[in-house]
C-alpha positions as CSV (number, residue, x, y, z in Angstrom):
1,X,21.2,76.3,5.1
2,X,19.0,74.3,7.5
3,X,16.4,73.6,5.1
4,X,16.1,70.3,3.5
5,X,17.5,70.3,0.0
6,X,15.4,69.8,-2.9
7,X,16.1,67.6,-5.9
8,X,17.3,69.3,-9.0
9,X,16.8,68.3,-12.6
10,X,17.5,69.7,-15.9
11,X,15.1,70.3,-18.8
12,X,15.9,71.6,-22.2
13,X,14.3,75.0,-22.9
14,X,13.3,76.4,-26.3
15,X,13.9,79.8,-27.4
16,X,13.6,81.6,-30.6
17,X,16.6,82.4,-32.8
18,X,16.2,86.2,-32.8
19,X,18.2,89.2,-32.2
20,X,19.9,87.5,-29.1
21,X,21.7,85.1,-31.5
22,X,23.5,81.9,-30.5
23,X,23.3,78.5,-32.1
24,X,23.4,76.3,-28.9
25,X,20.2,75.3,-26.9
26,X,19.5,77.1,-23.7
27,X,19.0,75.0,-20.6
28,X,16.8,75.8,-17.7
29,X,16.2,74.1,-14.4
30,X,13.1,73.0,-12.7
31,X,12.8,72.6,-8.8
32,X,11.0,70.0,-6.8
33,X,11.3,72.4,-3.6
34,X,9.9,71.5,-0.3
35,X,8.5,74.2,2.1
36,X,8.8,74.2,5.6
37,X,6.2,74.8,8.2
38,X,6.7,74.2,11.8
39,X,9.8,72.0,11.0
40,X,7.6,69.7,9.0
41,X,7.3,69.2,5.1
42,X,4.3,70.7,4.0
43,X,4.2,68.9,0.8
44,X,5.6,68.9,-2.6
45,X,5.9,71.8,-4.4
46,X,4.9,72.8,-7.9
47,X,7.5,72.4,-10.5
48,X,7.3,74.5,-13.7
49,X,9.0,74.3,-17.1
50,X,11.7,77.0,-17.3
51,X,11.3,78.9,-20.5
52,X,14.8,80.5,-20.7
53,X,15.6,83.7,-22.7
54,X,18.8,85.0,-24.0
55,X,19.7,88.7,-23.5
56,X,21.2,91.0,-25.9
57,X,24.5,90.4,-24.4
58,X,24.4,86.8,-24.9
59,X,24.0,85.9,-21.1
60,X,21.0,83.8,-20.1
61,X,18.1,85.2,-18.2
62,X,15.7,82.9,-16.4
63,X,12.2,82.2,-17.4
64,X,9.0,82.8,-15.4
65,X,9.3,79.5,-13.3
66,X,12.7,78.3,-14.0
67,X,16.4,79.3,-14.7
68,X,18.4,79.5,-17.8
69,X,22.0,78.4,-18.2
70,X,24.0,78.9,-21.4
71,X,25.9,75.9,-20.8
72,X,24.5,72.5,-21.7
73,X,24.9,70.0,-18.9
74,X,27.0,67.0,-19.6
75,X,24.1,64.8,-18.3
76,X,20.7,65.0,-16.8
77,X,22.0,64.3,-13.4
78,X,24.9,66.9,-13.1
79,X,24.6,68.9,-10.0
80,X,22.6,70.0,-7.0
81,X,22.3,73.1,-5.0
82,X,20.7,74.0,-1.8
83,X,17.1,74.2,-2.0
84,X,15.3,77.5,-1.9
85,X,11.6,78.3,-2.1
86,X,10.7,78.6,-5.6
87,X,9.7,82.0,-6.7
88,X,5.8,82.2,-6.9
89,X,4.1,83.3,-10.2
90,X,2.9,86.8,-10.2
91,X,-0.8,87.2,-9.8
92,X,-2.8,86.8,-13.1
93,X,0.0,85.1,-15.0
94,X,-0.9,81.6,-15.8
95,X,1.8,78.9,-15.8
96,X,3.4,78.4,-19.2
97,X,2.5,75.1,-20.9
98,X,4.4,75.7,-24.2
99,X,8.2,74.9,-24.3
100,X,8.6,77.7,-26.8
101,X,9.2,81.3,-25.3
102,X,7.4,84.2,-26.9
103,X,9.1,87.1,-28.4
104,X,8.8,90.5,-26.4
105,X,8.1,89.1,-22.8
106,X,9.8,91.1,-20.1
107,X,10.5,89.5,-16.7
108,X,10.2,92.3,-13.9
109,X,12.3,90.1,-11.6
110,X,15.2,89.6,-14.2
111,X,17.8,91.4,-12.0
112,X,17.0,89.6,-8.8
113,X,17.3,86.3,-10.5
114,X,20.5,87.1,-12.3
115,X,22.0,87.6,-8.7
116,X,20.8,84.3,-7.6
117,X,22.3,82.7,-10.6
118,X,25.8,83.7,-9.3
119,X,25.1,82.1,-6.1
120,X,24.0,78.8,-7.8
121,X,27.3,78.7,-9.6
122,X,29.0,77.7,-6.2
123,X,30.7,74.3,-5.5
124,X,28.0,71.8,-5.4
125,X,30.3,68.8,-5.1
126,X,29.1,67.9,-1.5
127,X,25.6,67.3,-2.6
128,X,24.3,63.8,-3.1
129,X,23.7,62.8,-7.0
130,X,20.3,63.3,-8.4
131,X,18.1,60.4,-8.8
132,X,17.5,59.1,-12.4
133,X,14.1,60.5,-13.5
134,X,14.1,58.0,-16.4
135,X,15.0,60.6,-19.1
136,X,17.7,59.8,-21.5
137,X,20.6,62.1,-21.8
138,X,20.5,64.9,-24.5
139,X,23.3,64.8,-26.9
140,X,25.1,68.3,-27.7
141,X,24.7,67.8,-31.3
142,X,20.9,68.1,-31.2
143,X,19.5,71.2,-32.6
144,X,17.1,73.5,-30.9
145,X,13.7,72.3,-30.9
146,X,14.4,68.6,-30.8
147,X,12.6,67.9,-27.7
148,X,9.6,69.8,-28.7
149,X,9.4,67.9,-32.0
150,X,9.6,64.7,-29.9
151,X,7.1,65.9,-27.6
152,X,4.6,67.0,-30.4
153,X,5.2,63.7,-32.1
154,X,4.5,61.6,-29.1
155,X,1.2,63.7,-28.6
156,X,0.0,63.2,-32.2
157,X,-2.3,60.1,-32.6
158,X,-0.6,57.1,-34.2
159,X,-1.8,56.7,-37.8
160,X,-4.2,53.9,-38.5
161,X,-2.6,50.8,-39.9
162,X,-3.0,50.2,-43.5
163,X,-5.9,48.0,-44.4
164,X,-4.8,44.5,-45.1
165,X,-5.3,43.4,-48.5
166,X,-8.5,41.2,-49.0
167,X,-7.9,37.5,-48.2
168,X,-8.8,34.7,-50.8
169,X,-12.5,34.0,-50.8
170,X,-13.5,30.5,-50.8
171,X,-16.5,30.6,-53.3
172,X,-17.9,27.1,-52.8
173,X,-16.3,26.3,-49.5
174,X,-14.3,23.3,-51.0
175,X,-11.0,25.1,-51.6
176,X,-11.3,24.5,-55.3
177,X,-12.5,27.9,-56.5
178,X,-11.1,30.8,-54.7
179,X,-11.3,34.7,-55.5
180,X,-9.2,37.6,-54.4
181,X,-9.7,41.2,-55.3
182,X,-6.7,43.0,-56.9
183,X,-8.2,46.2,-57.8
184,X,-11.5,47.2,-56.2
185,X,-14.1,48.7,-58.3
186,X,-15.2,52.4,-57.9
187,X,-17.4,53.4,-55.1
188,X,-21.1,52.9,-55.8
189,X,-20.6,50.3,-58.5
190,X,-23.0,47.4,-58.7
191,X,-22.5,43.6,-59.2
192,X,-24.0,41.7,-62.3
193,X,-26.8,39.4,-62.0
194,X,-27.9,36.2,-63.8
195,X,-29.2,36.7,-67.4
196,X,-27.1,40.2,-67.9
197,X,-24.6,40.3,-70.7
198,X,-21.1,41.0,-69.2
199,X,-17.9,42.1,-70.9
200,X,-14.5,41.0,-69.2
201,X,-10.8,41.3,-70.0
202,X,-9.6,37.6,-69.3
203,X,-5.9,36.4,-69.0
204,X,-5.9,32.6,-68.4
205,X,-2.6,31.1,-67.1
206,X,-1.6,27.8,-65.8
207,X,-0.4,27.1,-62.2
208,X,3.2,27.4,-63.2
209,X,2.6,30.9,-64.6
210,X,2.5,30.0,-68.3
211,X,0.0,32.3,-70.0
212,X,-2.3,30.3,-72.5
213,X,-4.8,32.9,-73.6
214,X,-5.9,36.5,-73.3
215,X,-9.2,37.9,-74.5
216,X,-9.7,41.7,-74.2
217,X,-13.3,41.6,-74.8
218,X,-15.1,38.4,-73.7
219,X,-18.8,38.7,-73.9
220,X,-21.0,36.2,-72.5
221,X,-24.5,35.9,-70.6
222,X,-24.1,35.3,-67.0
223,X,-25.5,32.0,-65.9
224,X,-26.1,30.6,-69.4
225,X,-23.1,28.3,-69.4
226,X,-21.3,30.0,-72.2
227,X,-17.9,29.9,-70.5
228,X,-16.3,27.4,-68.0
229,X,-18.2,27.4,-64.7
230,X,-15.1,29.2,-62.8
231,X,-16.0,32.4,-64.6
232,X,-19.9,31.9,-64.3
233,X,-19.4,31.3,-60.4
234,X,-16.8,34.1,-59.7
235,X,-18.0,36.9,-61.9
236,X,-21.4,37.6,-60.0
237,X,-19.1,38.3,-57.0
238,X,-17.3,41.1,-58.7
239,X,-18.2,45.0,-58.8
240,X,-18.1,46.6,-62.3
241,X,-14.6,47.8,-62.7
242,X,-13.1,45.4,-60.3
243,X,-9.9,43.3,-61.3
244,X,-9.7,39.9,-59.4
245,X,-7.6,36.8,-59.4
246,X,-9.3,33.4,-59.6
247,X,-7.9,30.1,-59.0
248,X,-9.9,27.2,-60.1
249,X,-9.5,23.4,-60.2
250,X,-9.7,21.5,-63.4
251,X,-13.2,20.5,-62.3
252,X,-14.4,24.1,-62.9
253,X,-12.5,24.7,-66.1
254,X,-11.9,22.2,-69.0
255,X,-11.8,18.9,-66.9
256,X,-10.1,15.8,-67.7
257,X,-10.5,16.2,-71.4
258,X,-8.7,19.5,-71.5
259,X,-9.0,21.8,-74.4
260,X,-7.5,22.1,-78.0
261,X,-8.2,25.8,-78.5
262,X,-6.8,27.3,-76.2
263,X,-4.6,24.4,-75.6
264,X,-5.2,23.3,-71.9
265,X,-3.6,20.1,-70.7
266,X,-6.0,17.4,-69.2
267,X,-6.6,17.9,-65.3
268,X,-5.1,21.4,-65.6
269,X,-5.9,24.0,-62.9
270,X,-6.0,27.5,-64.1
271,X,-5.3,31.2,-62.8
272,X,-7.6,33.7,-64.2
273,X,-7.1,37.3,-64.1
274,X,-10.5,39.0,-64.7
275,X,-11.6,42.6,-65.1
276,X,-15.3,43.2,-65.1
277,X,-15.8,45.9,-67.6
278,X,-19.6,46.2,-68.2
279,X,-22.8,44.4,-67.3
280,X,-26.0,45.2,-69.3
281,X,-29.4,43.6,-69.3
282,X,-29.8,40.6,-71.7
283,X,-31.9,41.0,-75.1
284,X,-35.7,40.9,-75.0
285,X,-36.3,37.6,-77.1
286,X,-39.8,38.9,-78.3
287,X,-38.2,41.9,-80.0
288,X,-35.5,40.0,-81.7
289,X,-35.4,40.0,-85.4
290,X,-35.1,36.8,-87.4
291,X,-31.4,37.3,-88.0
292,X,-30.8,38.2,-84.5
293,X,-32.5,35.1,-83.3
294,X,-30.5,33.0,-85.8
295,X,-27.3,34.4,-84.3
296,X,-28.1,34.0,-80.6
297,X,-29.2,30.4,-81.3
298,X,-26.1,29.5,-83.1
299,X,-24.0,31.0,-80.3
300,X,-25.6,28.8,-77.6
301,X,-25.5,25.7,-80.1
302,X,-21.7,26.2,-80.3
303,X,-21.4,26.5,-76.6
304,X,-23.2,23.3,-76.4
305,X,-21.0,21.6,-78.9
306,X,-18.0,22.6,-76.8
307,X,-19.4,21.2,-73.7
308,X,-20.2,17.9,-75.4
309,X,-16.6,17.6,-76.7
310,X,-15.4,18.0,-73.2
311,X,-18.0,15.2,-72.2
312,X,-19.9,17.6,-69.9
313,X,-23.3,16.5,-71.1
314,X,-25.3,18.4,-68.7
315,X,-24.0,21.9,-69.6
316,X,-24.3,20.6,-73.2
317,X,-27.9,19.9,-72.8
318,X,-28.5,23.2,-70.9
319,X,-26.9,25.2,-73.9
320,X,-29.1,23.3,-76.6
321,X,-32.2,24.0,-74.4
322,X,-31.4,27.7,-74.5
323,X,-31.0,27.7,-78.2
324,X,-34.4,26.0,-78.7
325,X,-35.9,28.6,-76.3
326,X,-34.4,31.4,-78.4
327,X,-35.9,29.9,-81.6
328,X,-39.4,28.9,-80.3
329,X,-40.2,32.0,-78.3
330,X,-43.0,34.1,-79.4
331,X,-41.8,37.0,-81.7
332,X,-43.3,40.6,-82.1
333,X,-41.3,41.2,-85.2
334,X,-42.2,39.8,-88.6
335,X,-39.7,37.4,-90.2
336,X,-39.3,36.4,-93.7
337,X,-39.8,33.0,-95.3
338,X,-36.1,32.4,-95.5
339,X,-35.5,33.3,-91.8
340,X,-38.2,31.0,-90.7
341,X,-36.5,28.2,-92.6
342,X,-33.1,28.9,-91.2
343,X,-34.7,28.9,-87.6
344,X,-36.5,25.5,-88.4
345,X,-33.2,23.9,-89.7
346,X,-31.4,25.3,-86.6
347,X,-34.1,23.9,-84.4
348,X,-33.8,20.4,-85.9
349,X,-29.9,20.4,-85.3
350,X,-30.5,21.6,-81.6
351,X,-33.0,18.9,-80.9
352,X,-30.7,16.2,-82.4
353,X,-27.8,17.4,-80.4
354,X,-30.2,17.6,-77.3
355,X,-31.3,14.1,-77.8
356,X,-27.8,12.9,-78.0
357,X,-26.8,14.5,-74.7
358,X,-29.9,13.3,-73.1
359,X,-28.8,9.8,-74.3
360,X,-25.6,10.0,-72.7
361,X,-27.0,11.0,-69.4
362,X,-29.5,7.8,-69.8
363,X,-32.4,10.2,-69.8
364,X,-34.3,8.0,-72.4
365,X,-37.8,9.4,-72.0
366,X,-36.5,13.0,-72.8
367,X,-34.4,11.7,-75.5
368,X,-37.3,10.0,-77.1
369,X,-39.4,13.0,-76.9
370,X,-36.7,15.0,-78.4
371,X,-36.3,12.5,-81.3
372,X,-40.1,12.6,-81.8
373,X,-40.0,16.3,-82.1
374,X,-37.4,16.1,-84.9
375,X,-39.4,13.5,-86.7
376,X,-42.4,15.7,-86.6
377,X,-40.6,18.1,-88.9
378,X,-38.4,15.7,-90.9
379,X,-39.8,12.2,-90.8
380,X,-36.8,11.1,-93.0
381,X,-34.1,12.5,-90.6
382,X,-31.6,9.7,-90.3
383,X,-29.9,10.9,-87.0
384,X,-33.3,11.2,-85.4
385,X,-34.3,7.8,-86.5
386,X,-31.1,6.0,-85.4
387,X,-31.2,7.8,-82.0
388,X,-34.9,7.0,-81.5
389,X,-34.0,3.2,-82.2
390,X,-31.3,3.3,-79.8
391,X,-33.4,4.8,-77.2
392,X,-36.1,2.1,-77.6
393,X,-33.4,-0.7,-77.6
394,X,-32.1,0.6,-74.3
395,X,-35.6,0.4,-72.8
396,X,-35.9,-3.1,-74.2
397,X,-38.3,-2.5,-77.0
398,X,-36.4,-4.4,-79.6
399,X,-39.8,-5.2,-81.7
400,X,-40.1,-1.3,-82.1
401,X,-36.6,-0.5,-82.3
402,X,-35.6,-2.8,-85.4
403,X,-38.2,-1.3,-87.7
404,X,-37.0,2.1,-87.1
405,X,-33.3,1.0,-87.7
406,X,-34.3,-0.8,-90.9
407,X,-36.1,2.4,-92.2
408,X,-32.8,4.5,-91.4
409,X,-30.6,1.9,-93.1
410,X,-32.9,2.1,-96.2
411,X,-32.2,5.8,-96.3
412,X,-28.4,5.4,-95.9
413,X,-27.5,1.8,-96.8
414,X,-23.6,2.6,-96.4
415,X,-24.0,3.7,-92.9
416,X,-21.8,1.1,-91.2
417,X,-23.2,2.5,-87.7
418,X,-26.6,1.6,-88.6
419,X,-25.6,-1.7,-89.8
420,X,-23.8,-2.7,-86.6
421,X,-26.6,-1.3,-84.4
422,X,-29.3,-3.4,-86.3
423,X,-27.2,-6.6,-86.2
424,X,-26.7,-6.2,-82.5
425,X,-30.5,-5.5,-81.9
426,X,-31.6,-8.5,-84.0
427,X,-29.3,-10.9,-82.1
428,X,-30.7,-9.5,-78.7
429,X,-34.4,-9.9,-80.0
430,X,-33.6,-13.5,-80.9
431,X,-32.3,-14.0,-77.6
432,X,-35.2,-12.4,-76.0
433,X,-37.6,-14.6,-77.8
434,X,-35.7,-17.7,-76.9
435,X,-35.9,-16.6,-73.4
436,X,-39.5,-15.9,-73.4
437,X,-40.3,-19.2,-75.2
438,X,-38.6,-21.1,-72.4
439,X,-40.2,-19.1,-69.8
440,X,-43.7,-20.0,-71.4
441,X,-42.7,-23.7,-71.5
442,X,-41.8,-23.5,-67.9
443,X,-45.1,-22.1,-66.9
444,X,-47.3,-24.6,-68.9
445,X,-45.1,-27.5,-67.9
446,X,-42.9,-29.9,-69.9
447,X,-44.4,-31.0,-73.2
448,X,-42.7,-34.4,-73.2
449,X,-44.8,-35.4,-70.1
450,X,-48.3,-34.8,-71.8
451,X,-50.3,-37.7,-72.7
452,X,-50.0,-39.2,-76.0
453,X,-52.7,-39.1,-78.7
454,X,-55.0,-42.0,-79.0
455,X,-54.2,-44.3,-82.0
456,X,-57.9,-45.1,-82.8
457,X,-59.0,-41.5,-83.5
458,X,-59.4,-40.7,-87.1
459,X,-60.8,-38.0,-89.1
460,X,-64.4,-38.5,-87.6
461,X,-63.3,-37.3,-84.2
462,X,-63.4,-33.6,-84.9
463,X,-66.7,-33.5,-86.9
464,X,-68.9,-35.0,-84.0
465,X,-68.6,-31.4,-82.3
466,X,-70.4,-30.0,-85.2
467,X,-72.9,-32.8,-85.2
468,X,-74.0,-32.0,-81.5
469,X,-74.1,-28.4,-82.4
470,X,-76.4,-28.9,-85.3
471,X,-78.7,-31.2,-83.4
472,X,-79.0,-28.7,-80.5
473,X,-79.9,-26.0,-83.0
474,X,-82.7,-28.0,-84.5
475,X,-84.2,-29.1,-81.4
476,X,-84.2,-25.5,-80.3
477,X,-85.9,-24.5,-83.6
478,X,-88.7,-27.2,-83.3
479,X,-89.4,-26.2,-79.7
480,X,-89.6,-22.4,-80.8
481,X,-92.3,-23.5,-83.5
482,X,-94.3,-25.4,-81.1
483,X,-94.5,-22.5,-78.8
484,X,-95.5,-20.1,-81.4
485,X,-98.2,-22.4,-82.7
486,X,-99.7,-22.9,-79.3
487,X,-100.1,-19.0,-78.9
488,X,-101.8,-18.8,-82.3
């Protein structure tokens, strides 16, 4: 034929397994034909996807825009044949877009295309090889519909990547206290705020993974320093129902002192697995009964004692102050005499401990005020007297501190601590007096350089002053008498 030969490729066609039978795939052909007009190429023709069908006899029949072949080609570029104008689509029939052939579709031109099929089986060895279209060869072992599945899989949007787990949150920005969410809280859950009472499940471990403590129901007031700082700072960043991992430096745990119960080595960093269970508002102090006040104040005092033992005097003072606030706040509930006595005794203990913490922090004025409040309720309180004496001594008021310490020693003569402190203050006071005397002498000059007393002076030297004074008084009296007589 004088026309330019089109290039031929192969494309797998789908068919339904139906009455036609057959397990192998049906292969169709598509054409990139070129039409001729006046000896010139009018342009590239359309190409369609062949939808092959299998007749009842098992012979392949061509589709609407392609041809079927029951033999699978050995490769995508297997043969070529003379180019002929492709059969136009019937009017009103849209081109097939699906690879699958519908059941019951009849081709009016089936017989003509079967005749053309016989011509296509001629020797095509003289034709040039097909160009590689970039499609991989189809293996014979592939099942029918494999290409369709690949096509549909390619058309489906790629699934969104799984969200990456939350990274570590640096709470303070110094890398010493970090938090990571393990199990997020339920949607809509809220976060606790300062002053609320929270319940957590706490698992405490060392850095090497050794578990040292587990508390299923740990209850504390957020922001009141009832627990280590690592919990007080990380729990406000959690939702109710959330489980988080917190890594904390020893600075925010038990510090250089460590802990005896639970046993925590000095300078030990900890890993805390925290589950926030509940968060409720704190109690109204005005509505607390006497026993509830006593219990609350005792809890705060015990927290202060724990901080004091770890030499964390700031947190200890804060806990003692909260205990005193719980005791002294106004009440709308009547209390018995015994409850008031318990609260007073507890207030004295907290004030004494608060003074000790303030003394460690060199807050002398605050410590002196705390001791004075104790002595207002109990003037013979030995601890308050001793600490007040120490505060005055630190301020250099030895003359006031020594009598107070002597009063304390009189109440408890066997107290060696008071004995030692009093002896030290007496020595310091004596040294202070010597220093003051030397300073006065230096200000007035050296007494050895003063003029010596006159040897002729005797006992009459001093009465002359009285004589002159008496004479002056007498003269004044005479003058006054003369004036009065003159007026009369």
